[in-house]
MARKELUM-199149 format. One record per residue (C-alpha): chain; x, y, z; residue in three letters; residue number from 1. Coordinates in steps of 0.5 Angstrom, whole numbers, padded with zeros to 4 digits. Each point is the difference from the previous one (the first is absolute). Layout:
# residues N
R   chain    east   north      up   res     n
R       A       X       Y       Z   Ala   NUM
...
END
This chain:
# residues 350
R   chain    east   north      up   res     n
R       A    0019    0015    0025   Met     1
R       A   -0002   -0001   -0007   Leu     2
R       A   -0002   -0007    0002   Asn     3
R       A   -0001    0000    0007   Asp     4
R       A   -0004   -0006    0003   Thr     5
R       A   -0002   -0002    0007   Thr     6
R       A   -0002   -0006    0004   Thr     7
R       A   -0005    0004    0004   Lys     8
R       A   -0007   -0001   -0002   Gln     9
R       A   -0005    0005   -0001   Ser    10
R       A   -0005    0001    0006   Leu    11
R       A   -0007   -0002   -0002   Gly    12
R       A    0002   -0004   -0006   Tyr    13
R       A   -0006   -0005    0000   Asp    14
R       A   -0005    0006    0000   Asp    15
R       A    0004    0004   -0005   Glu    16
R       A    0000   -0006   -0005   Leu    17
R       A   -0007   -0001    0001   Lys    18
R       A   -0002    0007   -0001   Arg    19
R       A    0005    0000   -0007   Leu    20
R       A   -0003   -0006   -0002   Gln    21
R       A   -0007    0003    0000   Asn    22
R       A    0001    0006   -0004   Leu    23
R       A   -0003    0000   -0006   His    24
R       A    0002    0003   -0007   Val    25
R       A    0001    0008    0000   Thr    26
R       A   -0001    0001   -0007   Ser    27
R       A    0000   -0003   -0007   Val    28
R       A    0002    0005   -0005   Glu    29
R       A    0003    0000   -0007   Asp    30
R       A    0002   -0007    0000   Gly    31
R       A    0003    0000    0007   Val    32
R       A   -0004   -0003    0006   Thr    33
R       A    0003    0003    0006   Ser    34
R       A    0000   -0002    0008   Trp    35
R       A    0003    0006    0004   Ile    36
R       A    0001   -0003    0007   Lys    37
R       A    0001    0006    0005   Asn    38
R       A    0002   -0001    0007   Arg    39
R       A   -0004    0002    0006   Asp    40
R       A    0002    0006    0001   Pro    41
R       A    0001    0002   -0007   Ala    42
R       A    0006    0003   -0003   His    43
R       A    0005   -0002    0005   Thr    44
R       A    0005   -0005    0000   Phe    45
R       A   -0001   -0007    0003   Glu    46
R       A    0004    0000    0006   Pro    47
R       A    0005   -0005   -0001   Leu    48
R       A    0002    0003   -0007   Val    49
R       A    0000    0007    0004   Trp    50
R       A    0006   -0003    0004   Glu    51
R       A    0004    0000   -0006   Thr    52
R       A   -0002    0006   -0003   Val    53
R       A    0000    0004    0006   Ala    54
R       A    0008   -0001    0000   Glu    55
R       A    0002    0003   -0006   Ile    56
R       A    0004    0006    0002   Glu    57
R       A   -0001    0007   -0004   Glu    58
R       A    0003    0001   -0007   Asn    59
R       A    0002   -0008    0000   Pro    60
R       A    0005   -0003   -0004   Gln    61
R       A    0000   -0007   -0003   Leu    62
R       A    0007   -0003    0000   Pro    63
R       A    0002   -0001   -0007   Thr    64
R       A    0005   -0006    0001   Asp    65
R       A   -0002   -0007   -0002   Leu    66
R       A    0001   -0003    0006   Phe    67
R       A   -0004    0004    0005   Ser    68
R       A   -0006    0000   -0006   Leu    69
R       A    0000   -0007    0000   Arg    70
R       A    0000    0000    0008   Gln    71
R       A   -0006    0004   -0001   Gly    72
R       A   -0004   -0005   -0004   Thr    73
R       A    0001   -0006    0006   Glu    74
R       A   -0006   -0002    0003   Thr    75
R       A   -0002   -0004    0006   Ser    76
R       A   -0006   -0001    0005   Gly    77
R       A   -0006   -0002   -0005   Gln    78
R       A   -0005   -0006    0003   Lys    79
R       A   -0002   -0006   -0004   Asp    80
R       A   -0008    0001   -0002   Leu    81
R       A   -0001   -0007   -0003   Thr    82
R       A   -0005   -0005    0003   His    83
R       A    0002   -0006   -0004   Val    84
R       A    0006   -0004   -0002   Glu    85
R       A    0004    0003   -0005   Met    86
R       A    0006   -0002   -0004   Lys    87
R       A    0006    0004   -0001   Val    88
R       A    0005   -0002   -0004   Glu    89
R       A    0006    0003   -0004   Met    90
R       A    0001   -0001   -0007   Gln    91
R       A    0005    0002   -0006   Gln    92
R       A   -0004    0002   -0006   Ile    93
R       A    0004   -0001   -0007   Val    94
R       A   -0003    0003   -0006   Ser    95
R       A    0002    0005   -0005   Met    96
R       A    0008   -0001    0001   Asn    97
R       A   -0001    0003    0007   Arg    98
R       A    0000   -0004    0007   Arg    99
R       A   -0005    0003    0005   Val   100
R       A   -0001   -0002    0008   Arg   101
R       A   -0007    0000    0002   Val   102
R       A   -0004   -0001    0006   Ile   103
R       A   -0006   -0005   -0002   Arg   104
R       A   -0006    0001    0005   Ile   105
R       A   -0006   -0004    0000   Ala   106
R       A   -0006   -0003    0004   Arg   107
R       A    0002   -0008    0002   Met   108
R       A   -0008   -0001   -0002   Asp   109
R       A    0001    0004   -0007   His   110
R       A    0007   -0002   -0003   Leu   111
R       A   -0003   -0001   -0007   Thr   112
R       A   -0003    0007   -0001   Ala   113
R       A   -0001    0002   -0007   Asp   114
R       A    0001    0008    0002   Lys   115
R       A    0007    0003    0002   Ala   116
R       A    0002    0007    0003   Leu   117
R       A    0007    0002   -0002   Ile   118
R       A    0002    0005    0005   Tyr   119
R       A    0006    0005    0001   Phe   120
R       A    0002    0002    0006   His   121
R       A    0002    0008    0002   Gly   122
R       A    0006    0003    0002   Gly   123
R       A    0001    0006   -0005   Ala   124
R       A    0003   -0004   -0005   Tyr   125
R       A    0007   -0001    0004   Tyr   126
R       A   -0002   -0004    0006   Gly   127
R       A   -0005   -0004    0003   Gly   128
R       A   -0001   -0008   -0001   Thr   129
R       A   -0006   -0005   -0001   Pro   130
R       A    0000   -0002    0008   Glu   131
R       A   -0002    0007    0001   Asp   132
R       A   -0007   -0001   -0002   Val   133
R       A    0000   -0007    0001   Leu   134
R       A   -0005    0000    0005   Leu   135
R       A   -0005    0005   -0003   Ala   136
R       A    0000   -0005   -0007   Leu   137
R       A   -0001   -0006    0005   Lys   138
R       A   -0007    0003    0002   Phe   139
R       A   -0001    0002   -0008   Val   140
R       A    0001   -0007   -0002   Ala   141
R       A   -0004   -0003    0005   Glu   142
R       A   -0006    0005   -0001   Gln   143
R       A    0000    0000   -0007   Ala   144
R       A    0001   -0007   -0001   Asn   145
R       A    0006    0001   -0005   Cys   146
R       A    0007   -0002   -0001   Val   147
R       A    0005    0006    0002   Val   148
R       A    0007    0001   -0003   Tyr   149
R       A    0004    0005    0004   Asn   150
R       A    0005    0002   -0005   Val   151
R       A    0008    0002    0002   Asp   152
R       A    0001    0004   -0006   Tyr   153
R       A    0007    0004   -0001   Ala   154
R       A    0001    0006    0004   Leu   155
R       A    0003    0006   -0003   Ala   156
R       A    0006    0003    0000   Pro   157
R       A    0003   -0006   -0001   Glu   158
R       A   -0005   -0003   -0005   Gln   159
R       A   -0003    0006   -0002   Pro   160
R       A   -0007    0001   -0004   Tyr   161
R       A   -0002   -0004   -0004   Pro   162
R       A    0003   -0006    0004   Ala   163
R       A   -0006    0000    0005   Gly   164
R       A   -0005    0000   -0005   Ile   165
R       A    0003   -0005   -0005   Leu   166
R       A    0001   -0005    0006   Asp   167
R       A   -0008    0001    0001   Gly   168
R       A   -0001   -0001   -0007   Leu   169
R       A    0003   -0007    0000   Ala   170
R       A   -0004   -0002    0006   Val   171
R       A   -0006    0002   -0003   Val   172
R       A    0002   -0004   -0006   Ala   173
R       A    0002   -0006    0004   Ala   174
R       A   -0007    0000    0003   Met   175
R       A   -0004    0001   -0006   Val   176
R       A   -0001   -0008   -0002   Lys   177
R       A   -0002   -0002    0007   Asp   178
R       A   -0005    0006    0002   Tyr   179
R       A   -0006    0002   -0004   Arg   180
R       A   -0001    0007    0004   His   181
R       A    0006    0004    0001   Ile   182
R       A    0000    0006    0004   Ser   183
R       A    0006    0005    0002   Val   184
R       A    0001    0004    0006   Gly   185
R       A    0005    0004    0005   Gly   186
R       A    0001    0005    0005   Asp   187
R       A    0003    0007   -0001   Ser   188
R       A    0006   -0001   -0005   Ala   189
R       A   -0002   -0007   -0001   Gly   190
R       A   -0007    0002   -0003   Gly   191
R       A    0004    0004   -0005   Ser   192
R       A    0003   -0006   -0002   Ile   193
R       A   -0006   -0004    0000   Ala   194
R       A   -0003    0005   -0005   Leu   195
R       A    0006    0000   -0004   Ala   196
R       A    0000   -0008   -0001   Val   197
R       A   -0008    0001   -0002   Ser   198
R       A    0002    0004   -0005   Gln   199
R       A    0005   -0004   -0003   Leu   200
R       A   -0004   -0007    0001   Cys   201
R       A   -0005    0004   -0005   Arg   202
R       A    0004    0003   -0005   Ser   203
R       A    0005   -0007   -0001   Met   204
R       A   -0006   -0004    0000   Gly   205
R       A    0001   -0004    0006   Ile   206
R       A   -0006    0000    0003   Cys   207
R       A   -0006    0005    0002   Ala   208
R       A    0001    0002    0008   Ile   209
R       A   -0007   -0001    0003   Asp   210
R       A    0000    0005    0006   Ser   211
R       A    0005    0005    0003   His   212
R       A    0001    0000    0008   Leu   213
R       A    0004    0007    0002   Leu   214
R       A    0001    0002    0007   Phe   215
R       A    0003    0007    0000   Tyr   216
R       A    0004    0000   -0007   Pro   217
R       A    0005    0004   -0002   Thr   218
R       A   -0003    0002   -0007   Leu   219
R       A    0005    0006   -0003   Ile   220
R       A    0007    0001    0000   Gln   221
R       A    0003    0007    0000   Gly   222
R       A   -0007    0003    0001   Ser   223
R       A    0000    0008    0002   Asp   224
R       A    0001    0000    0007   Leu   225
R       A   -0004    0007    0001   Asn   226
R       A   -0005   -0002   -0005   Gly   227
R       A   -0007   -0003    0002   Pro   228
R       A    0002   -0007    0001   Leu   229
R       A    0004    0002    0006   Trp   230
R       A   -0005    0006    0003   Asp   231
R       A   -0001   -0003    0008   Asp   232
R       A   -0004    0007    0001   Gly   233
R       A   -0006   -0003   -0004   Ser   234
R       A    0000   -0006    0005   Ile   235
R       A   -0005    0001    0006   Glu   236
R       A    0003   -0001    0007   Ile   237
R       A   -0001    0003    0007   Val   238
R       A    0004    0006    0001   Pro   239
R       A    0005   -0003    0005   Glu   240
R       A    0002   -0005   -0004   Gln   241
R       A    0001    0004   -0007   Arg   242
R       A    0007    0002    0001   Asp   243
R       A    0002   -0008    0002   Ala   244
R       A   -0003   -0002   -0007   Leu   245
R       A    0004    0006   -0004   His   246
R       A    0006   -0003    0003   Arg   247
R       A   -0002   -0007   -0002   Ser   248
R       A   -0001    0003   -0007   Tyr   249
R       A    0007    0003    0000   Gln   250
R       A    0003   -0006    0002   Leu   251
R       A   -0003   -0004   -0006   Phe   252
R       A    0001    0006   -0005   Glu   253
R       A    0008   -0002    0001   Gln   254
R       A   -0002   -0007    0000   Leu   255
R       A   -0003    0000   -0007   Asp   256
R       A    0006    0004   -0003   Thr   257
R       A    0005   -0005    0004   Ile   258
R       A   -0004   -0007   -0002   Met   259
R       A    0000    0003   -0008   Ser   260
R       A    0007    0001    0000   Gly   261
R       A    0002   -0007    0003   Tyr   262
R       A   -0005   -0003   -0005   Tyr   263
R       A    0002    0003   -0006   Val   264
R       A    0007    0000    0002   Ala   265
R       A    0003    0005   -0004   Asp   266
R       A   -0003   -0003   -0007   Gln   267
R       A   -0002    0004   -0005   Pro   268
R       A   -0007   -0001    0000   Ile   269
R       A   -0006    0004    0000   Asp   270
R       A   -0004   -0001    0006   Val   271
R       A   -0006    0002   -0003   Thr   272
R       A   -0001   -0007   -0003   Ala   273
R       A   -0006   -0004    0002   Pro   274
R       A    0004   -0006    0003   Leu   275
R       A    0003    0005    0004   Leu   276
R       A   -0006    0005    0002   Ser   277
R       A   -0006   -0004   -0001   Pro   278
R       A   -0004    0006    0001   Leu   279
R       A    0002    0002   -0007   Leu   280
R       A   -0002   -0007   -0003   Ala   281
R       A   -0006   -0002   -0004   Asn   282
R       A   -0005   -0001    0006   Pro   283
R       A   -0003   -0005   -0005   Lys   284
R       A    0005   -0005    0002   Cys   285
R       A   -0002    0000    0007   Phe   286
R       A   -0007   -0004    0001   Arg   287
R       A   -0003   -0002    0006   Asn   288
R       A    0004    0005    0005   Thr   289
R       A    0000    0000    0007   Thr   290
R       A    0004    0006    0004   Leu   291
R       A    0000    0001    0007   Leu   292
R       A    0004    0005    0003   Val   293
R       A    0000    0004    0007   Gly   294
R       A   -0003    0007    0001   Glu   295
R       A    0007    0003    0002   Tyr   296
R       A    0004   -0004   -0005   Asp   297
R       A    0004    0005   -0004   Pro   298
R       A   -0001   -0004   -0006   Phe   299
R       A   -0007    0001    0001   Arg   300
R       A   -0002    0005   -0005   Leu   301
R       A    0004   -0003   -0006   Gln   302
R       A   -0004   -0007    0002   Asp   303
R       A   -0006    0004   -0001   Glu   304
R       A    0002    0003   -0007   Ala   305
R       A    0001   -0007   -0002   Phe   306
R       A   -0006   -0004    0002   Ile   307
R       A   -0004    0006   -0003   Lys   308
R       A    0003   -0001   -0007   Gln   309
R       A   -0001   -0008    0001   Val   310
R       A   -0007    0001    0002   Gly   311
R       A   -0002    0004   -0005   Arg   312
R       A    0003   -0004   -0006   Val   313
R       A   -0002   -0007    0003   Asn   314
R       A   -0006    0001    0004   Asp   315
R       A    0003   -0005    0005   Asp   316
R       A    0004    0003    0005   Ala   317
R       A    0000    0000    0008   Asn   318
R       A    0003    0005    0005   Tyr   319
R       A    0001    0000    0007   Phe   320
R       A    0002    0005    0005   Cys   321
R       A    0002   -0001    0007   Tyr   322
R       A   -0001    0005    0005   Gly   323
R       A    0006    0002    0004   Gly   324
R       A    0005   -0005   -0003   Ile   325
R       A    0006    0002   -0004   Ser   326
R       A    0005   -0003   -0004   His   327
R       A    0002   -0008    0000   Ala   328
R       A   -0006   -0002    0004   Phe   329
R       A    0002   -0007   -0001   Leu   330
R       A    0005    0001    0005   Asn   331
R       A   -0006    0000    0005   Phe   332
R       A   -0003   -0007   -0002   Thr   333
R       A   -0003   -0003    0006   Gly   334
R       A    0001    0007    0005   Asn   335
R       A   -0005    0005   -0004   Val   336
R       A   -0007   -0002   -0002   Pro   337
R       A    0000    0004   -0006   Ala   338
R       A    0006   -0004   -0003   Val   339
R       A   -0004   -0007    0001   Glu   340
R       A   -0007    0003   -0003   Asp   341
R       A    0005    0002   -0006   Ala   342
R       A    0003   -0007   -0001   Leu   343
R       A   -0007   -0003    0001   Ala   344
R       A   -0003    0005   -0005   Thr   345
R       A    0005   -0001   -0005   Ala   346
R       A    0000   -0008    0000   Ala   347
R       A   -0008    0001   -0001   Arg   348
R       A    0001    0004   -0006   Leu   349
R       A    0006   -0005   -0003   Leu   350
END
């Protein structure tokens, strides 16, 4: 259920989208501008998300075999939100002795944009494909008037850390000559890879990353599952849904351990290294960061810790928390209004 999608659309989609669009800044504090976009009624699951969370049984057990885990990252049912003609083409990027497949996405009326977003899909480091987020990124490319490069990076454990990061670095290095402004972004594990690529671009002198676009990123490997970053008791929710929220956290605690194991793949590596755990990196690296997460995402607490660090140092961070939403919400593109609002908002801030 970790990546369940639906072909159904939320009831009252258009009205809820308008309500979300009209919500204003909630706070500006320590360099972070925050929008807390609660549901009405507040602190309840969005109904389509609730359908997947409510199915989690007591004492859930996540399978550990790679085949089953990869099946859990498969997606379907998203809708195309674009309104203008788009050009979508597959390319092979050859750079830094690496060959990387990307999907290039651009508006037909803006093919020569000077701004590029290099994007990394989610999938717990071992799964997912660029096609999973294709429709979401088409909408971002349309709204932002930028060219998006959707990267098919190497997956673990066949190609463990740092292979995916090096693929991303090669793509950015190839783009420097063609674009004045380069941003990186990603969802879930892809967000972590994007932040690692940004660090390497800075330290190797390849380029300065203009902005960072993060959807519910995983930010620390080997974290204390009994510590404050995993305390679902600190999350507000109506009493009748709290047990389901706790079961969701239990699943993701297992996922956190499993995906780190596959990602590192028995290499003798310190998982607190900043390329693996961006929460422990120098936050000065991450200028102009926008982070979007669901209220009930088990990675929310580490995301909030990260954006506070980044904002405090750089004074240019944006944080969006969407009520009633859990992890991997891009799977609901075109079906849940909060996702359309998040994509449009992210595009404006690129």
